[in-house]
Backbone as JSON, one array per atom type, in Angstrom:
{
  "sequence": "MKYYYKISEISKLYSIGQDSLRYYERLGILNPKRDKNKYRMYSLKDIYKLNLIRDLRNLNFSMAQIKDYLDHQTVENTLNILCREDEFLKIQIQELMERQAAIKERIASLSHARNLPSGHITVKALPCRRCVQETAYMTQDEEMDLHIQKLLARHGEKVHNFGSQAIGAFLSAKDLLGGTANVYRSVFFILESDSPNYDCELPAGDYLSYCYRGSYENNARCLMKMAGHMSAHGLTALGEPFELFKIDNRDTVTEDEFLTEIQILIESV",
  "N": [[-9.27, -26.9, 44.01], [-9.69, -24.51, 41.45], [-12.56, -22.54, 40.72], [-13.19, -20.29, 39.38], [-11.85, -18.05, 36.96], [-9.65, -15.44, 36.0], [-9.86, -13.0, 33.31], [-7.39, -12.63, 32.07], [-6.1, -15.01, 32.65], [-7.7, -16.9, 31.31], [-7.39, -15.98, 28.7], [-4.68, -16.47, 28.25], [-4.59, -19.24, 28.64], [-6.17, -20.27, 26.55], [-5.12, -19.08, 24.37], [-6.44, -16.87, 23.33], [-7.41, -13.66, 22.39], [-8.1, -10.98, 24.66], [-9.98, -9.16, 23.8], [-11.5, -10.73, 22.08], [-12.72, -12.46, 23.88], [-14.31, -10.64, 25.27], [-15.97, -9.96, 23.16], [-17.33, -12.39, 22.72], [-18.79, -12.35, 25.02], [-20.46, -10.13, 24.58], [-22.02, -11.17, 22.56], [-23.49, -12.9, 24.0], [-22.71, -15.47, 24.44], [-20.8, -16.19, 26.33], [-20.92, -15.73, 29.86], [-19.52, -14.24, 32.08], [-18.98, -13.81, 35.61], [-18.8, -11.01, 37.91], [-16.29, -9.86, 40.1], [-15.77, -8.33, 43.34], [-14.29, -6.18, 42.61], [-15.14, -5.62, 40.15], [-13.97, -7.11, 38.16], [-13.89, -9.42, 35.45], [-14.85, -12.78, 35.9], [-14.4, -16.03, 35.02], [-16.29, -18.99, 34.83], [-16.24, -22.63, 35.33], [-18.18, -23.57, 33.62], [-18.14, -21.64, 31.62], [-15.64, -22.21, 30.6], [-16.08, -24.74, 29.57], [-17.8, -24.01, 27.48], [-16.02, -22.52, 25.97], [-14.34, -24.51, 25.06], [-16.07, -25.81, 23.27], [-16.54, -23.7, 21.49], [-13.98, -23.35, 20.41], [-13.62, -25.85, 19.12], [-15.73, -25.8, 17.25], [-15.11, -23.51, 15.78], [-12.79, -24.41, 14.59], [-13.96, -26.02, 12.77], [-14.87, -24.27, 10.97], [-17.21, -22.87, 11.62], [-19.39, -20.09, 11.89], [-19.62, -17.34, 14.26], [-22.27, -16.7, 14.73], [-23.56, -19.08, 14.04], [-22.47, -20.73, 15.98], [-23.45, -19.59, 18.34], [-26.2, -20.04, 17.96], [-26.23, -22.81, 18.01], [-25.3, -23.39, 20.62], [-27.37, -22.28, 22.05], [-29.4, -24.01, 21.46], [-28.74, -26.7, 22.06], [-28.75, -29.99, 21.36], [-28.78, -33.58, 20.99], [-29.78, -34.19, 18.47], [-29.43, -31.77, 17.05], [-26.66, -31.62, 17.2], [-25.91, -33.88, 15.69], [-26.94, -33.07, 13.19], [-25.36, -30.83, 12.66], [-22.81, -32.0, 12.52], [-23.14, -33.71, 10.32], [-23.58, -31.85, 8.27], [-21.13, -30.59, 8.31], [-19.5, -32.7, 7.59], [-20.22, -33.06, 4.9], [-19.34, -30.62, 3.91], [-16.57, -30.86, 4.33], [-16.01, -32.97, 2.59], [-16.34, -31.7, 0.13], [-14.27, -29.81, 0.32], [-12.05, -31.53, 0.42], [-12.21, -32.69, -2.14], [-11.76, -30.42, -3.71], [-9.15, -29.81, -2.9], [-7.82, -32.08, -3.83], [-8.14, -31.72, -6.57], [-6.7, -29.36, -6.92], [-4.17, -30.32, -6.19], [-3.75, -32.17, -8.24], [-3.63, -30.41, -10.41], [-1.33, -28.97, -9.76], [0.59, -31.01, -9.87], [0.39, -31.57, -12.57], [1.34, -29.19, -13.66], [3.96, -29.21, -12.67], [4.99, -31.44, -14.03], [4.67, -30.57, -16.68], [6.28, -28.23, -16.78], [8.77, -29.25, -16.05], [9.21, -30.98, -18.18], [9.28, -29.12, -20.32], [11.53, -27.62, -19.66], [13.56, -29.34, -20.28], [13.4, -29.71, -22.98], [14.76, -29.92, -26.27], [16.22, -27.21, -28.15], [16.41, -24.98, -31.0], [16.17, -26.59, -33.22], [14.58, -27.66, -36.21], [11.56, -29.28, -36.72], [8.97, -31.54, -37.89], [5.64, -31.82, -36.97], [2.87, -33.94, -36.55], [-0.24, -32.96, -35.78], [-3.3, -32.96, -33.82], [-6.61, -31.49, -34.27], [-7.05, -28.46, -32.55], [-8.92, -26.81, -30.19], [-9.69, -23.43, -29.38], [-9.9, -20.46, -27.3], [-9.99, -16.99, -27.97], [-8.42, -13.78, -28.04], [-8.54, -10.96, -29.85], [-6.2, -8.59, -30.8], [-3.95, -5.88, -31.44], [-0.66, -6.16, -30.78], [2.38, -4.97, -29.59], [4.13, -4.98, -27.52], [5.41, -6.73, -24.64], [4.01, -6.21, -22.3], [1.51, -5.5, -23.21], [0.66, -7.92, -24.2], [0.46, -9.4, -21.81], [-1.66, -8.01, -20.61], [-3.82, -8.58, -22.35], [-3.93, -11.31, -22.12], [-4.9, -11.49, -19.52], [-7.4, -10.32, -19.91], [-8.53, -12.22, -21.58], [-8.56, -14.36, -19.84], [-10.36, -13.36, -17.96], [-12.72, -13.33, -19.44], [-13.09, -15.99, -20.11], [-12.7, -17.59, -17.89], [-14.05, -19.74, -16.71], [-13.59, -21.82, -18.42], [-10.98, -22.37, -18.22], [-9.19, -24.42, -16.43], [-6.84, -24.56, -14.98], [-4.81, -22.07, -14.75], [-2.03, -21.82, -14.51], [-1.04, -24.06, -15.82], [-2.04, -23.71, -18.29], [-2.14, -23.89, -21.84], [-0.82, -21.41, -23.69], [-0.88, -19.22, -26.44], [0.08, -17.15, -29.3], [-0.78, -15.42, -32.27], [1.38, -14.31, -34.77], [1.68, -11.16, -36.44], [0.89, -11.12, -39.76], [1.01, -9.04, -41.62], [2.92, -7.31, -40.52], [5.08, -9.03, -40.5], [5.59, -9.33, -43.24], [6.45, -6.79, -43.68], [8.87, -6.82, -42.52], [9.04, -6.82, -39.74], [9.05, -8.73, -36.89], [8.3, -9.26, -34.19], [5.56, -8.76, -33.47], [2.12, -9.03, -32.71], [-1.14, -10.36, -33.51], [-3.21, -11.59, -32.17], [-4.07, -13.34, -29.12], [-4.3, -16.54, -27.57], [-5.92, -19.26, -25.78], [-5.39, -22.71, -25.58], [-7.83, -25.15, -25.42], [-9.25, -27.96, -23.6], [-9.61, -30.99, -25.46], [-12.27, -31.8, -25.92], [-13.84, -29.61, -25.45], [-16.86, -27.83, -25.67], [-17.44, -25.16, -26.26], [-15.93, -22.66, -28.02], [-13.71, -20.32, -29.71], [-12.14, -20.48, -32.0], [-10.22, -22.7, -34.15], [-7.17, -24.54, -34.25], [-6.18, -26.08, -37.03], [-6.15, -29.65, -37.67], [-3.19, -31.34, -38.73], [0.03, -31.23, -40.44], [2.69, -29.62, -38.87], [5.26, -27.27, -39.07], [7.82, -26.96, -36.77], [9.6, -25.05, -34.36], [11.66, -24.57, -31.66], [12.78, -22.05, -29.49], [15.04, -20.44, -27.21], [15.12, -17.78, -24.77], [14.85, -14.18, -25.31], [11.87, -12.79, -26.83], [12.5, -11.31, -29.0], [14.12, -12.85, -30.51], [12.57, -14.2, -32.33], [12.42, -13.25, -34.96], [14.81, -14.01, -36.25], [14.47, -16.78, -36.0], [12.15, -17.25, -37.54], [13.08, -16.59, -40.06], [14.91, -18.65, -40.43], [13.15, -20.82, -40.47], [11.68, -20.19, -42.75], [13.67, -20.42, -44.68], [14.16, -23.15, -44.45], [11.71, -24.23, -45.34], [11.73, -23.35, -47.98], [14.01, -24.7, -48.96], [13.17, -27.34, -48.8], [10.93, -27.52, -50.29], [8.45, -26.92, -49.12], [5.14, -25.79, -48.34], [3.52, -23.13, -46.76], [0.45, -23.17, -45.03], [-0.87, -21.61, -43.27], [-0.77, -18.83, -40.95], [2.13, -18.07, -38.94], [2.4, -18.99, -35.47], [3.05, -18.58, -31.97], [3.8, -20.66, -29.16], [3.87, -20.45, -25.74], [5.99, -21.96, -23.86], [7.69, -21.8, -21.58], [7.51, -18.98, -19.7], [6.96, -15.61, -18.49], [5.26, -16.35, -16.46], [6.59, -18.24, -15.13], [9.29, -17.58, -14.75], [11.55, -14.83, -14.26], [13.76, -14.52, -15.66], [14.9, -13.97, -18.76], [16.53, -15.57, -20.36], [15.75, -18.1, -19.68], [13.32, -18.46, -20.87], [11.18, -20.37, -22.97], [10.04, -20.83, -26.15], [7.83, -21.94, -28.65], [7.57, -21.95, -32.11], [5.06, -22.49, -34.49], [3.98, -23.54, -37.69], [1.44, -24.19, -39.93], [1.66, -26.55, -42.5], [1.62, -27.89, -45.91], [0.84, -31.36, -46.15], [3.48, -33.63, -45.58]],
  "CA": [[-9.5, -26.65, 42.59], [-10.28, -23.2, 41.2], [-13.83, -22.56, 40.0], [-13.3, -19.07, 38.61], [-10.57, -17.63, 36.4], [-9.62, -14.08, 35.46], [-9.81, -12.92, 31.85], [-6.0, -12.79, 31.64], [-5.78, -16.43, 32.75], [-8.4, -17.58, 30.22], [-6.76, -15.54, 27.46], [-3.41, -17.19, 28.13], [-4.85, -20.68, 28.56], [-6.75, -20.63, 25.25], [-4.48, -18.26, 23.33], [-7.51, -16.04, 22.78], [-7.28, -12.27, 22.81], [-9.12, -10.53, 25.61], [-11.04, -8.51, 23.02], [-12.38, -11.79, 21.58], [-13.51, -12.92, 25.02], [-15.35, -9.62, 25.51], [-16.91, -10.09, 22.04], [-18.19, -13.54, 23.01], [-19.71, -11.92, 26.07], [-21.47, -9.26, 23.97], [-22.92, -12.04, 21.81], [-24.28, -13.68, 24.94], [-22.23, -16.85, 24.49], [-20.18, -16.32, 27.65], [-21.54, -14.87, 30.88], [-18.65, -14.22, 33.27], [-19.43, -13.04, 36.79], [-17.9, -9.93, 38.28], [-15.92, -9.89, 41.51], [-16.05, -7.08, 44.05], [-13.57, -5.11, 41.91], [-15.75, -5.56, 38.81], [-13.2, -7.89, 37.2], [-14.58, -10.6, 34.93], [-14.43, -14.07, 36.44], [-14.98, -17.07, 34.17], [-16.56, -20.24, 35.55], [-15.96, -23.87, 34.61], [-19.16, -23.65, 32.54], [-17.62, -20.81, 30.53], [-14.52, -22.95, 30.02], [-16.71, -25.78, 28.75], [-18.27, -23.37, 26.26], [-14.85, -22.15, 25.17], [-13.9, -25.73, 24.37], [-16.96, -26.01, 22.14], [-16.28, -22.62, 20.53], [-12.71, -23.67, 19.73], [-13.83, -26.98, 18.22], [-16.61, -25.4, 16.16], [-14.35, -22.57, 14.94], [-11.9, -25.23, 13.78], [-14.8, -26.6, 11.72], [-15.29, -23.14, 10.13], [-18.52, -22.34, 11.97], [-19.42, -18.67, 12.24], [-20.02, -17.12, 15.64], [-23.73, -16.76, 14.78], [-23.92, -20.5, 14.05], [-22.06, -21.28, 17.28], [-24.41, -19.13, 19.34], [-27.47, -20.74, 17.75], [-26.05, -24.2, 18.46], [-25.22, -23.41, 22.09], [-28.7, -21.95, 22.58], [-30.33, -25.12, 21.18], [-27.84, -27.84, 22.01], [-29.36, -31.31, 21.55], [-28.11, -34.62, 20.2], [-30.24, -34.06, 17.09], [-28.74, -30.64, 16.45], [-25.25, -31.99, 17.07], [-25.8, -34.77, 14.53], [-27.17, -32.27, 11.98], [-24.17, -30.02, 12.43], [-21.71, -32.88, 12.11], [-23.42, -34.19, 8.96], [-23.33, -30.73, 7.35], [-19.69, -30.38, 8.25], [-18.94, -33.82, 6.84], [-20.42, -32.75, 3.48], [-18.45, -29.5, 3.61], [-15.21, -31.38, 4.25], [-15.89, -33.75, 1.35], [-16.14, -30.73, -0.95], [-12.92, -29.27, 0.47], [-11.1, -32.58, 0.04], [-12.25, -32.8, -3.59], [-11.09, -29.23, -4.25], [-7.71, -29.95, -2.64], [-7.31, -33.1, -4.74], [-8.07, -31.1, -7.9], [-5.56, -28.44, -6.9], [-2.95, -31.12, -6.19], [-3.6, -32.72, -9.59], [-3.21, -29.3, -11.27], [0.07, -28.67, -9.44], [1.4, -32.09, -10.43], [0.4, -31.4, -14.03], [2.23, -28.08, -13.97], [5.33, -29.67, -12.41], [5.38, -32.32, -15.14], [4.76, -29.76, -17.9], [7.42, -27.33, -16.71], [9.98, -30.08, -16.06], [9.39, -31.44, -19.56], [9.66, -27.98, -21.16], [12.9, -27.21, -19.32], [14.51, -30.28, -20.88], [13.19, -29.82, -24.42], [15.83, -29.36, -27.11], [15.86, -26.0, -28.9], [17.27, -24.69, -32.14], [16.03, -27.61, -34.26], [13.32, -27.64, -36.93], [10.93, -30.6, -36.86], [7.59, -31.54, -38.38], [4.76, -32.52, -36.04], [1.48, -34.21, -36.95], [-1.0, -32.57, -34.6], [-4.76, -32.99, -33.97], [-7.32, -30.22, -34.2], [-7.01, -27.89, -31.21], [-9.9, -25.75, -30.0], [-9.12, -22.31, -28.64], [-10.58, -19.18, -27.1], [-9.04, -16.05, -28.55], [-8.58, -12.34, -27.86], [-7.91, -10.28, -30.98], [-5.66, -7.28, -30.43], [-2.66, -5.58, -32.04], [0.25, -6.1, -29.64], [3.78, -4.75, -29.95], [4.94, -5.05, -26.31], [5.09, -7.85, -23.75], [3.01, -5.77, -21.33], [0.21, -5.58, -23.88], [0.33, -9.35, -24.24], [0.02, -9.78, -20.46], [-2.97, -7.4, -20.4], [-4.84, -9.28, -23.11], [-4.07, -12.64, -21.5], [-5.79, -11.32, -18.38], [-8.75, -10.11, -20.46], [-9.0, -13.52, -22.06], [-8.85, -15.16, -18.65], [-11.58, -12.82, -17.35], [-13.87, -13.7, -20.28], [-13.24, -17.44, -20.26], [-12.14, -18.23, -16.71], [-14.72, -21.0, -16.4], [-13.09, -22.85, -19.33], [-9.56, -22.54, -17.93], [-9.19, -25.1, -15.14], [-5.6, -24.31, -14.25], [-4.11, -21.08, -15.55], [-0.59, -22.07, -14.49], [-0.71, -25.1, -16.79], [-2.77, -23.46, -19.52], [-1.35, -23.69, -23.06], [-1.07, -20.06, -24.19], [-0.18, -18.93, -27.69], [-0.24, -15.88, -29.94], [-0.51, -15.35, -33.7], [2.19, -13.2, -35.23], [1.02, -10.34, -37.44], [1.42, -11.39, -41.11], [1.29, -7.76, -42.25], [4.21, -6.81, -40.01], [6.12, -9.95, -40.94], [5.92, -8.97, -44.62], [7.16, -5.52, -43.63], [10.18, -7.03, -41.91], [8.97, -6.74, -38.28], [8.57, -10.04, -36.47], [7.82, -9.38, -32.82], [4.27, -8.08, -33.37], [1.1, -10.07, -32.66], [-2.52, -9.93, -33.83], [-4.17, -12.19, -31.23], [-3.57, -14.29, -28.13], [-5.31, -17.58, -27.4], [-5.73, -20.41, -24.89], [-5.81, -24.0, -26.13], [-8.73, -25.79, -24.48], [-9.3, -29.42, -23.65], [-10.02, -31.4, -26.81], [-13.71, -31.98, -26.04], [-14.54, -28.4, -25.01], [-17.91, -27.53, -26.65], [-17.52, -23.73, -26.55], [-14.62, -22.16, -28.41], [-13.74, -19.23, -30.69], [-11.46, -20.84, -33.24], [-9.5, -23.98, -34.11], [-5.91, -24.77, -34.96], [-6.57, -27.28, -37.76], [-5.29, -30.84, -37.65], [-2.28, -31.39, -39.87], [1.47, -31.2, -40.2], [3.17, -28.29, -38.47], [6.69, -27.04, -38.9], [8.0, -26.54, -35.38], [10.94, -24.59, -33.99], [11.73, -24.07, -30.29], [13.94, -21.2, -29.2], [15.14, -19.95, -25.83], [15.52, -16.39, -24.63], [13.94, -13.08, -25.6], [10.99, -12.93, -27.99], [13.15, -10.65, -30.14], [14.78, -13.89, -31.31], [11.69, -14.88, -33.28], [12.69, -12.82, -36.33], [15.85, -14.91, -36.75], [13.91, -18.13, -36.09], [11.23, -17.3, -38.67], [13.9, -16.6, -41.28], [15.45, -20.0, -40.54], [12.05, -21.69, -40.88], [11.37, -19.87, -44.15], [14.73, -21.03, -45.48], [13.94, -24.6, -44.42], [10.58, -24.54, -46.23], [12.17, -23.15, -49.36], [14.96, -25.74, -49.32], [12.52, -28.64, -48.85], [9.73, -27.43, -51.11], [7.27, -26.94, -48.27], [4.24, -24.65, -48.5], [2.77, -22.75, -45.56], [-1.0, -23.08, -45.2], [-1.41, -20.7, -42.27], [0.16, -17.88, -40.36], [2.89, -18.63, -37.8], [2.01, -18.59, -34.13], [3.97, -19.02, -30.93], [3.3, -21.26, -27.94], [4.79, -20.03, -24.68], [6.24, -23.13, -23.01], [8.19, -21.23, -20.33], [7.45, -17.53, -19.88], [7.03, -14.84, -17.25], [4.51, -17.02, -15.39], [7.49, -19.21, -14.51], [10.62, -17.05, -14.47], [11.81, -13.45, -14.7], [15.02, -14.59, -16.41], [14.54, -14.18, -20.16], [17.31, -16.67, -20.92], [15.06, -19.35, -19.39], [12.09, -18.55, -21.65], [11.17, -21.34, -24.07], [8.92, -20.53, -27.03], [7.75, -22.78, -29.85], [6.87, -21.41, -33.28], [4.45, -23.51, -35.33], [3.38, -23.09, -38.96], [0.75, -25.28, -40.65], [2.19, -26.73, -43.86], [1.05, -29.01, -46.66], [1.3, -32.65, -45.64], [4.75, -34.05, -46.18]],
  "C": [[-10.18, -25.28, 42.41], [-11.58, -23.36, 40.4], [-14.0, -21.32, 39.12], [-11.9, -18.61, 38.19], [-10.71, -16.21, 35.84], [-9.5, -14.11, 33.93], [-8.39, -13.12, 31.33], [-5.59, -14.26, 31.66], [-6.43, -17.21, 31.6], [-7.75, -17.24, 28.88], [-5.46, -16.3, 27.2], [-3.63, -18.68, 27.92], [-5.32, -21.09, 27.18], [-6.11, -19.91, 24.07], [-5.53, -17.45, 22.56], [-7.31, -14.61, 23.29], [-8.41, -11.87, 23.75], [-10.27, -9.81, 24.9], [-12.03, -9.55, 22.48], [-13.28, -12.31, 22.7], [-14.63, -11.92, 25.34], [-16.41, -9.67, 24.4], [-17.85, -11.26, 22.25], [-19.22, -13.19, 24.09], [-20.83, -11.05, 25.49], [-22.47, -10.07, 23.16], [-23.83, -12.85, 22.72], [-23.86, -15.12, 25.03], [-21.58, -17.14, 25.84], [-20.84, -15.34, 28.62], [-20.68, -14.86, 32.14], [-19.27, -13.39, 34.4], [-18.44, -11.91, 37.04], [-17.56, -10.05, 39.77], [-16.16, -8.51, 42.13], [-15.35, -5.89, 43.41], [-14.03, -4.95, 40.46], [-14.92, -6.28, 37.74], [-14.02, -9.1, 36.74], [-13.98, -11.87, 35.52], [-15.17, -15.17, 35.69], [-15.11, -18.38, 34.94], [-16.15, -21.44, 34.72], [-16.95, -24.07, 33.47], [-18.72, -22.81, 31.35], [-16.47, -21.53, 29.82], [-15.04, -24.07, 29.13], [-17.19, -25.2, 27.42], [-17.11, -22.96, 25.35], [-14.28, -23.35, 24.42], [-14.75, -25.99, 23.13], [-16.72, -24.95, 21.07], [-15.03, -22.93, 19.72], [-12.92, -24.79, 18.71], [-14.68, -26.59, 17.01], [-15.94, -24.38, 15.23], [-13.37, -23.33, 14.05], [-12.63, -25.92, 12.64], [-15.41, -25.51, 10.83], [-16.71, -22.65, 10.4], [-18.39, -20.86, 12.3], [-19.86, -18.53, 13.69], [-21.55, -17.15, 15.77], [-24.21, -18.21, 14.83], [-23.6, -21.13, 15.41], [-23.06, -20.87, 18.37], [-25.74, -19.88, 19.21], [-27.37, -22.18, 18.26], [-26.04, -24.28, 19.99], [-26.57, -23.1, 22.74], [-29.69, -23.1, 22.4], [-29.55, -26.44, 21.07], [-28.58, -29.13, 22.37], [-28.56, -32.31, 20.73], [-28.49, -34.48, 18.73], [-29.52, -32.91, 16.38], [-27.25, -30.92, 16.26], [-25.03, -32.89, 15.86], [-25.98, -34.0, 13.23], [-25.95, -31.44, 11.64], [-23.02, -30.86, 11.92], [-21.91, -33.4, 10.69], [-23.16, -33.08, 7.94], [-21.83, -30.5, 7.2], [-19.01, -31.48, 7.47], [-19.06, -33.57, 5.34], [-19.49, -31.62, 3.04], [-17.01, -29.98, 3.45], [-14.99, -32.22, 3.0], [-15.63, -32.83, 0.16], [-14.73, -30.16, -0.89], [-11.86, -30.28, 0.04], [-11.04, -32.72, -1.48], [-11.53, -31.62, -4.24], [-9.58, -29.32, -4.06], [-7.09, -30.99, -3.57], [-7.18, -32.55, -6.16], [-6.91, -30.13, -7.98], [-4.24, -29.21, -6.93], [-2.69, -31.69, -7.58], [-3.1, -31.64, -10.55], [-1.74, -28.95, -11.03], [0.99, -29.74, -10.01], [1.5, -31.97, -11.95], [1.36, -30.29, -14.43], [3.7, -28.46, -13.74], [5.84, -30.51, -13.58], [5.59, -31.52, -16.42], [6.01, -28.89, -17.91], [8.74, -28.11, -16.72], [10.28, -30.59, -17.47], [9.88, -30.31, -20.45], [11.11, -27.57, -20.91], [13.94, -28.08, -20.01], [14.32, -30.45, -22.38], [14.39, -29.27, -25.19], [15.34, -28.11, -27.84], [16.82, -25.83, -30.06], [17.19, -25.7, -33.26], [14.64, -27.54, -34.89], [12.81, -29.07, -37.08], [9.56, -30.42, -37.49], [6.76, -32.39, -37.43], [3.39, -32.73, -36.67], [0.61, -33.99, -35.71], [-2.51, -32.64, -34.86], [-5.33, -31.58, -33.98], [-7.32, -29.74, -32.74], [-7.98, -26.71, -31.12], [-9.35, -24.67, -29.06], [-10.17, -21.25, -28.33], [-9.54, -18.11, -27.38], [-9.42, -14.61, -28.24], [-7.81, -11.66, -28.98], [-7.46, -8.89, -30.56], [-4.3, -7.11, -31.11], [-1.68, -5.31, -30.9], [1.7, -5.99, -30.1], [4.71, -4.85, -28.73], [4.48, -6.21, -25.44], [3.99, -7.48, -22.77], [1.61, -5.81, -21.92], [-0.27, -7.03, -23.95], [-0.21, -9.79, -22.88], [-1.38, -9.24, -20.18], [-4.06, -8.2, -21.11], [-4.99, -10.74, -22.67], [-5.02, -12.56, -20.31], [-7.23, -11.07, -18.83], [-9.36, -11.42, -20.92], [-9.38, -14.41, -20.88], [-10.14, -14.69, -17.98], [-12.82, -13.26, -18.13], [-14.14, -15.19, -20.26], [-12.69, -18.21, -19.06], [-12.75, -19.57, -16.4], [-14.22, -22.14, -17.29], [-11.63, -23.19, -19.04], [-9.45, -23.13, -16.53], [-7.95, -24.8, -14.31], [-4.74, -23.37, -15.07], [-2.61, -21.34, -15.61], [-0.16, -23.1, -15.52], [-1.36, -24.86, -18.15], [-1.82, -23.24, -20.69], [-1.75, -22.35, -23.67], [-0.25, -19.83, -25.45], [-0.6, -17.58, -28.24], [0.12, -15.96, -31.41], [0.32, -14.12, -34.01], [1.45, -12.46, -36.34], [1.66, -10.56, -38.81], [1.82, -10.1, -41.82], [2.65, -7.22, -41.82], [5.36, -7.72, -40.41], [6.57, -9.61, -42.36], [6.68, -7.65, -44.69], [8.5, -5.61, -42.94], [10.21, -6.93, -40.4], [8.32, -8.0, -37.74], [7.88, -10.07, -35.12], [6.54, -8.57, -32.58], [3.18, -9.15, -33.51], [-0.28, -9.49, -32.96], [-3.57, -10.55, -32.91], [-3.43, -13.09, -30.25], [-4.67, -15.31, -27.89], [-4.91, -18.58, -26.32], [-6.18, -21.65, -25.65], [-6.61, -24.73, -25.07], [-8.56, -27.3, -24.52], [-9.99, -29.84, -24.94], [-11.53, -31.49, -26.99], [-14.5, -30.75, -25.61], [-15.57, -27.99, -26.05], [-17.95, -26.06, -27.08], [-16.12, -23.18, -26.82], [-14.77, -21.08, -29.48], [-13.16, -19.64, -32.03], [-10.76, -22.18, -33.05], [-8.15, -23.83, -34.78], [-6.12, -26.1, -35.69], [-5.62, -28.45, -37.55], [-4.39, -30.81, -38.87], [-0.84, -31.41, -39.45], [1.9, -29.76, -39.91], [4.69, -28.28, -38.43], [6.89, -26.42, -37.53], [9.44, -26.13, -35.12], [10.87, -24.02, -32.58], [12.97, -23.19, -30.12], [13.88, -20.73, -27.75], [15.54, -18.47, -25.84], [14.42, -15.42, -25.03], [13.09, -13.36, -26.83], [11.54, -12.19, -29.22], [13.85, -11.66, -31.03], [13.87, -14.47, -32.39], [11.9, -14.45, -34.72], [13.73, -13.74, -36.98], [15.3, -16.32, -36.95], [12.98, -18.27, -37.28], [11.98, -17.31, -40.0], [14.48, -18.0, -41.51], [14.37, -20.98, -40.99], [11.67, -21.45, -42.33], [12.41, -20.49, -45.08], [14.56, -22.54, -45.56], [12.8, -24.99, -45.35], [10.98, -24.4, -47.69], [13.09, -24.29, -49.82], [14.3, -27.1, -49.49], [11.2, -28.62, -49.62], [8.44, -27.5, -50.32], [6.45, -25.67, -48.45], [3.48, -24.39, -47.21], [1.29, -22.62, -45.88], [-1.64, -22.11, -44.2], [-0.34, -19.78, -41.74], [0.91, -18.52, -39.19], [2.31, -18.14, -36.47], [3.03, -19.16, -33.15], [3.2, -19.64, -29.78], [4.34, -21.0, -26.85], [4.95, -21.17, -23.67], [6.73, -22.73, -21.62], [8.23, -19.72, -20.54], [7.44, -16.84, -18.52], [6.07, -15.33, -16.17], [5.45, -17.88, -14.54], [8.83, -18.62, -14.08], [10.7, -15.6, -14.93], [13.11, -13.39, -15.5], [14.72, -14.94, -17.85], [15.29, -15.35, -20.78], [16.66, -18.03, -20.68], [13.76, -19.51, -20.17], [12.25, -19.63, -22.72], [9.89, -21.11, -24.87], [8.99, -21.45, -28.24], [6.99, -22.05, -30.94], [6.33, -22.58, -34.09], [3.84, -22.86, -36.57], [2.73, -24.3, -39.62], [1.27, -25.34, -42.07], [1.43, -27.84, -44.58], [1.64, -30.32, -46.15], [2.55, -33.1, -46.37], [4.77, -35.57, -46.33]]
}
């Protein structure tokens, strides 16, 4: 049985780079002997330490923590380390479960949106919705993306899962009256219903709703159709129109796959 191994043999056996082995030596964790040709020779004790290093690195221990442990290795210290790691893993598991729940929510939301009908006007009775909002005059999609990021930077702690976040934007009433539809005055995130900190609310009430697919340039035609519907049915708008981006450039680069909903608060029907 061999009692000493060359650095190349240890490197191959543990899939560890030779530079890492030399680094462990500089830290004082490994102490290989030198043969008559000054080559490093690793003992079975070094191999035992490498096993511990590998196991502790798999538990996300830093090299400083590993050295401290190896320098003061007792049952008590081992138990303390394992208990700390157990708590750390519990936190990681909880975070992974939350991420999985967020992904499942996004899958459900996107699958539902992909199958929603479009091109039909409906009336929805909706509850009050609390929002955080970024006010800005926006005429291009790139400006919208910029202000969404600003909003996310300001309110990131309130947005649990950006991928599933309900994002909307108010169209500019001034530009609408001037015949230009694809201009916005603010962008907003809809928060969870019980969120205590918010900038504004979308009031509870009846909303005229219209979903359209494709480019945002289509909203001028859609707004004209909604205006005609209100006129034909004697409906009165109580607020400015806004859009909710059901499927957008977070999900696809193909504009034909975009799905946008326009909502307008109206008098109760």
